[in-house]
C-alpha positions in Angstrom: -204.9 -73.1 92.1 -203.3 -74.6 95.1 -203.7 -72.7 98.5 -205.6 -69.9 96.5 -207.8 -69.3 99.6 -204.7 -67.8 101.3 -204.3 -65.2 98.6 -205.8 -61.8 99.5 -205.8 -58.8 97.1 -203.7 -55.9 98.6 -205.5 -52.6 98.1 -203.1 -49.9 97.0 -203.2 -46.3 98.3 -202.8 -44.9 94.8 -205.6 -45.9 92.6 -206.4 -46.1 88.8 -208.5 -43.0 89.2 -205.7 -41.1 90.8 -203.5 -42.0 87.8 -206.2 -40.9 85.3 -206.7 -37.5 87.0 -203.0 -36.8 86.9 -202.4 -37.9 83.2 -205.6 -36.5 81.7 -206.4 -39.7 79.8 -207.8 -43.2 80.5 -205.9 -46.5 80.3 -207.1 -48.9 77.6 -206.3 -52.0 75.5 -206.1 -51.5 71.8 -206.0 -55.0 70.5 -204.8 -55.5 66.9 -205.7 -58.9 65.4 -205.2 -60.2 61.9 -203.2 -62.5 59.8 -199.4 -62.6 59.7 -198.3 -59.9 57.2 -201.5 -58.0 57.5 -199.7 -54.9 59.0 -200.7 -55.2 62.7 -197.2 -54.4 64.1 -196.6 -51.6 61.7 -200.0 -49.9 62.6 -199.8 -50.5 66.2 -196.3 -49.0 66.1 -197.4 -45.8 64.2 -200.5 -45.5 66.6 -198.2 -45.5 69.6 -195.8 -43.0 68.1 -198.7 -40.5 67.5 -200.0 -41.1 71.0 -196.4 -40.7 72.5 -196.2 -37.3 70.7 -199.4 -36.3 72.6 -197.5 -37.2 75.9 -199.9 -40.0 76.6 -198.6 -43.0 78.6 -198.4 -45.9 76.1 -196.8 -49.4 75.8 -196.6 -51.7 72.7 -196.8 -55.5 73.2 -195.8 -57.2 70.1 -196.2 -61.0 69.4 -192.7 -61.9 68.5 -191.3 -59.8 71.2 -193.3 -61.4 74.0 -192.4 -64.9 72.7 -188.7 -64.1 73.2 -189.2 -63.6 76.9 -192.5 -63.9 78.9 -193.9 -66.7 76.6 -190.6 -68.3 75.3 -191.9 -71.6 76.9 -194.9 -71.7 74.6 -195.2 -73.2 71.1 -198.0 -73.0 68.6 -200.4 -75.7 69.5 -204.0 -74.7 70.2 -203.4 -75.0 74.0 -200.1 -72.9 73.8 -201.8 -70.3 71.7 -204.7 -70.0 74.3 -202.0 -69.7 77.1 -200.1 -67.1 75.1 -203.2 -64.8 74.8 -204.2 -65.4 78.4 -200.8 -64.2 79.7 -200.9 -61.2 77.3 -204.4 -60.3 78.4 -203.2 -60.4 82.1 -200.2 -58.2 81.3 -202.3 -55.8 79.3 -204.9 -55.5 82.2 -201.9 -54.5 84.5 -200.9 -51.8 82.0 -204.4 -50.4 81.9 -204.4 -50.3 85.7 -201.2 -48.3 85.5 -203.0 -45.9 83.3 -201.3 -46.8 80.0 -202.8 -47.2 76.7 -201.3 -50.7 75.7 -201.3 -51.7 72.1 -201.2 -55.4 71.4 -200.3 -56.8 68.0 -201.0 -60.6 68.0 -202.6 -62.9 65.4 -204.8 -64.0 68.2 -206.7 -66.3 65.7 -209.5 -67.5 68.1 -212.6 -65.5 68.8 -212.9 -67.1 72.2 -209.5 -66.1 73.3 -210.0 -62.5 72.1 -213.3 -62.4 74.0 -211.6 -63.6 77.1 -209.0 -60.9 76.8 -211.8 -58.4 76.5 -213.3 -59.6 79.8 -209.9 -58.9 81.6 -210.7 -55.2 81.6 -213.9 -52.9 81.7 -215.9 -53.0 78.5 -215.1 -49.4 77.7 -211.3 -50.1 78.1 -211.0 -52.7 75.3 -211.0 -52.0 71.6 -210.6 -54.7 69.1 -209.1 -53.5 65.8 -209.4 -56.0 63.0 -206.4 -55.4 60.7 -208.0 -57.0 57.5 -206.0 -58.1 54.6 -206.6 -60.8 51.9 -204.6 -63.9 52.4 -203.0 -63.6 49.0 -201.8 -60.1 49.7 -200.3 -61.3 53.1 -198.6 -64.1 51.2 -197.2 -61.7 48.7 -195.9 -59.4 51.4 -194.5 -62.3 53.5 -192.1 -59.9 55.4 -190.7 -62.7 57.5 -190.7 -65.5 54.8 -193.2 -67.6 57.0 -195.7 -68.2 54.3 -193.1 -69.6 52.1 -192.0 -71.9 54.9 -195.5 -72.9 55.7 -196.4 -73.6 52.1 -193.3 -75.7 51.9 -194.4 -77.8 54.9 -191.6 -76.4 57.1 -193.9 -74.7 59.6 -196.9 -76.6 60.9 -200.1 -75.1 62.3 -199.5 -71.8 60.5 -202.5 -69.4 60.6 -204.2 -69.0 57.3 -202.6 -72.0 55.8 -202.8 -75.0 58.0 -204.5 -73.5 61.0 -207.8 -71.4 61.0 -208.3 -67.7 61.6 -211.6 -66.7 63.0 -212.6 -63.2 61.8 -213.9 -61.0 64.5 -217.8 -60.9 64.1 -218.1 -57.4 65.6 -214.7 -55.6 65.9 -214.7 -52.0 67.2 -212.8 -51.0 64.0 -211.9 -52.7 60.7 -208.8 -51.4 58.8 -208.2 -53.0 55.4 -204.4 -52.4 54.9 -204.8 -53.5 51.3 -206.9 -50.5 50.6 -206.2 -48.0 53.3 -202.9 -46.2 53.9 -201.0 -46.4 57.1 -201.8 -42.8 57.7 -205.6 -43.4 57.2 -205.5 -46.4 59.4 -203.6 -44.6 62.2 -206.0 -41.6 62.2 -209.0 -44.0 62.4 -207.6 -45.6 65.6 -207.0 -42.2 67.1 -210.5 -41.1 66.0 -211.9 -44.2 67.9 -210.0 -43.4 71.1 -211.2 -39.7 71.0 -214.8 -40.7 70.3 -214.7 -43.1 73.3 -213.1 -40.5 75.5 -210.0 -42.5 76.2 -208.0 -39.4 75.0 -208.9 -35.8 74.5 -209.3 -34.2 71.1 -206.3 -32.3 69.7 
């Protein structure tokens, strides 16, 4: 980076620890990954709703929403996908520092990019949730009509069809939305956060 040697981190008076003591919970990244149509956004939205009811500071970062603003200049090439996740990782890290539990719903198909996202925060502040769902089920759901377009050749580099998805080798939690209900999946995520003392038991 040009002139990077002139950049000096400014230490703020209010710290992350101060925010944690006031809120009674820790900040964390809950990273939902999976194929398009697997149910990432639906699950992340429900988890955030449950946390919000507990008066926990949260924010949801959704793939499509981010691409309409912060990442509107990015396409879907391998390089742009990598940059998309890099930017999201940085934003998520800032939210964690603010004491929020940030829920991210992105296909994030490449393991290396997800691992880089994990490295942006402390190891006990990152939870990778693999929202697992068979490709044929995702194709049948096709809520945005994207699989139909991809199979017709109208979309190139579409994950699961013409671009690979690398399954997480060791996610913190696997939720199979073809077998588990939304309520079960939501409770599993809440249980994970309680077990790791991100939030308190209710």
